[in-house]
C-alpha positions as CSV (number, residue, x, y, z in Angstrom):
1,M,92.2,96.3,99.8
2,R,93.4,94.3,102.8
3,E,95.6,95.6,105.5
4,P,99.1,94.2,105.8
5,C,99.4,91.1,108.0
6,D,99.6,91.6,111.7
7,V,102.8,89.6,112.2
8,S,102.1,89.2,115.9
9,Q,99.0,87.2,115.0
10,G,100.4,85.4,112.0
11,N,97.2,86.4,110.0
12,A,96.9,84.6,106.7
13,D,93.9,86.6,105.3
14,F,96.0,88.9,103.1
15,L,97.6,85.9,101.4
16,L,94.4,83.9,101.1
17,A,92.8,86.8,99.2
18,C,95.5,87.0,96.6
19,R,94.9,85.8,93.1
20,H,98.3,83.9,92.9
21,A,97.6,82.0,96.2
22,Q,94.1,81.1,95.1
23,E,95.3,79.9,91.7
24,A,98.1,77.8,93.2
25,G,96.0,76.4,96.0
26,L,98.0,78.0,98.8
27,K,96.1,77.7,102.1
28,P,98.5,78.5,104.9
29,R,97.3,78.6,108.5
30,I,99.8,81.1,109.9
31,V,101.8,83.6,107.9
32,Y,104.6,85.7,109.1
33,R,104.8,88.6,106.7
34,N,107.7,91.1,106.4
35,L,109.2,90.4,109.8
36,A,111.9,92.6,111.1
37,V,115.4,91.2,110.9
38,S,115.5,90.8,114.7
39,Q,112.3,88.7,114.5
40,L,113.7,86.5,111.7
41,Y,116.9,86.0,113.7
42,E,114.9,85.0,116.8
43,M,112.7,82.6,114.9
44,A,115.6,81.0,113.0
45,L,117.6,80.5,116.2
46,K,114.5,79.1,118.0
47,F,113.2,76.7,115.3
48,E,116.1,76.0,112.9
49,P,118.5,73.2,114.0
50,D,122.2,74.0,113.9
51,T,121.5,77.8,113.4
52,A,123.8,80.2,115.1
53,V,125.0,83.8,115.1
54,V,128.6,84.0,114.0
55,S,131.3,86.5,115.2
56,S,130.4,89.0,112.4
57,G,126.8,89.1,113.5
58,A,125.5,87.2,110.5
59,I,123.3,84.2,110.9
60,A,124.6,80.8,109.8
61,A,122.2,78.1,108.9
62,I,122.8,74.6,107.6
63,S,120.9,73.8,104.4
64,Y,122.0,70.2,104.4
65,E,121.9,68.7,100.8
66,K,121.9,72.0,98.9
67,M,124.7,74.2,100.2
68,G,125.3,77.5,98.4
69,R,124.1,78.2,94.9
70,S,123.1,75.3,92.6
71,P,123.0,77.0,89.2
72,K,122.6,73.6,87.4
73,D,119.3,73.3,89.2
74,K,117.9,76.5,87.6
75,R,114.9,75.9,85.3
76,V,113.1,78.4,83.1
77,V,109.8,77.8,81.4
78,R,110.4,77.9,77.7
79,E,107.3,79.6,76.2
80,P,106.7,81.8,73.1
81,T,106.3,85.2,74.7
82,T,109.8,85.2,76.4
83,E,111.7,82.5,74.4
84,D,113.7,85.0,72.4
85,D,114.6,87.0,75.5
86,I,116.3,84.1,77.3
87,W,119.9,82.9,76.8
88,W,119.5,79.1,75.9
89,G,122.1,76.5,74.9
90,N,125.8,76.1,75.3
91,G,127.2,77.7,78.4
92,S,123.8,79.1,79.5
93,P,122.7,78.6,83.2
94,N,119.1,78.4,81.9
95,Y,117.7,74.9,81.5
96,P,114.4,74.8,79.7
97,M,111.3,73.3,81.3
98,D,107.9,73.0,79.8
99,E,104.8,74.5,81.4
100,R,103.4,71.2,82.5
101,A,106.6,70.3,84.4
102,F,106.5,73.8,86.0
103,M,102.9,73.4,87.2
104,L,103.7,70.0,88.7
105,N,106.7,71.4,90.5
106,R,104.7,74.4,91.7
107,S,102.0,72.0,93.0
108,R,104.6,70.0,95.0
109,A,106.0,73.2,96.5
110,V,102.6,74.5,97.4
111,D,101.6,71.1,98.9
112,Y,104.7,71.3,101.1
113,L,104.0,74.8,102.2
114,N,100.4,73.9,103.0
115,F,101.6,71.0,105.2
116,L,103.6,73.4,107.4
117,P,102.2,74.9,110.6
118,S,103.4,78.4,109.4
119,I,105.1,80.1,106.5
120,F,107.0,83.3,105.9
121,V,106.3,85.9,103.3
122,F,108.6,88.7,102.1
123,D,107.3,91.4,99.8
124,G,109.9,93.5,98.0
125,Y,110.9,95.1,94.8
126,A,113.4,94.3,92.0
127,N,114.8,97.4,90.4
128,W,115.5,100.6,92.3
129,E,113.8,103.0,89.8
130,P,110.1,103.2,90.8
131,S,108.9,103.4,87.3
132,A,110.6,100.1,86.4
133,R,110.0,98.2,89.6
134,T,108.7,94.7,89.8
135,K,106.7,93.7,92.9
136,I,107.9,90.3,94.1
137,R,106.4,88.1,96.8
138,V,108.5,85.3,98.3
139,V,106.6,82.6,100.1
140,C,109.0,80.4,102.1
141,A,109.2,77.7,104.7
142,R,112.1,78.9,106.7
143,P,112.8,82.2,108.5
144,Y,116.4,82.3,107.2
145,H,115.1,82.2,103.6
146,A,112.9,85.3,104.4
147,L,116.0,86.9,105.9
148,F,118.0,86.2,102.7
149,M,115.3,87.8,100.6
150,H,115.2,90.8,103.0
151,N,118.8,91.3,102.0
152,M,118.3,90.6,98.2
153,L,115.3,92.7,97.4
154,I,114.5,96.3,97.9
155,R,112.4,96.7,101.0
156,P,109.1,98.7,100.6
157,T,108.4,101.5,103.0
158,P,105.4,101.0,105.4
159,E,103.3,103.2,103.0
160,E,104.3,101.1,100.0
161,L,103.4,97.9,101.9
162,Q,100.0,99.3,102.6
163,S,99.3,99.5,98.8
164,F,101.5,96.6,97.7
165,G,98.5,94.6,96.5
166,E,99.0,91.7,94.0
167,P,102.7,91.0,93.3
168,D,103.9,90.9,89.7
169,F,106.0,87.8,90.4
170,V,105.8,85.1,93.1
171,I,108.5,82.8,94.3
172,Y,107.5,79.6,96.2
173,N,110.6,78.5,98.1
């Protein structure tokens, strides 16, 4: 098992060794993994145009074309093993996509991430109950996206990060 990324060095080895990254063709040069909130703020303010800290202490960033949620952009791969567990049809926020379209979109996202000089990774959990947890890895281009996921997912302890291993689910943002 590999040690967690040394964020001061931006070491990508842990990610390059992961099955999901190898299957997707992800080959980052520098990876900032599980940065502290203060580090994410600092990087966002330094590298994100029009980013600022507002009076409440929150960070405000401009996302340009896509501001806020865009539920009509949500796509779910329709496949036999989960098809009956997903709400489809009238009124559903789930728009079906076939596996081929998903793979093309994933390739485009990974190509974009590979083009960048550095990327951000956040490892976290969905579900508070340890016996029902899902390990999630978010791979993203912008520090404020990693900060968002820091707020959305359950943060592992340092000990849990040591043994995080392969995630159950990966999001390429």
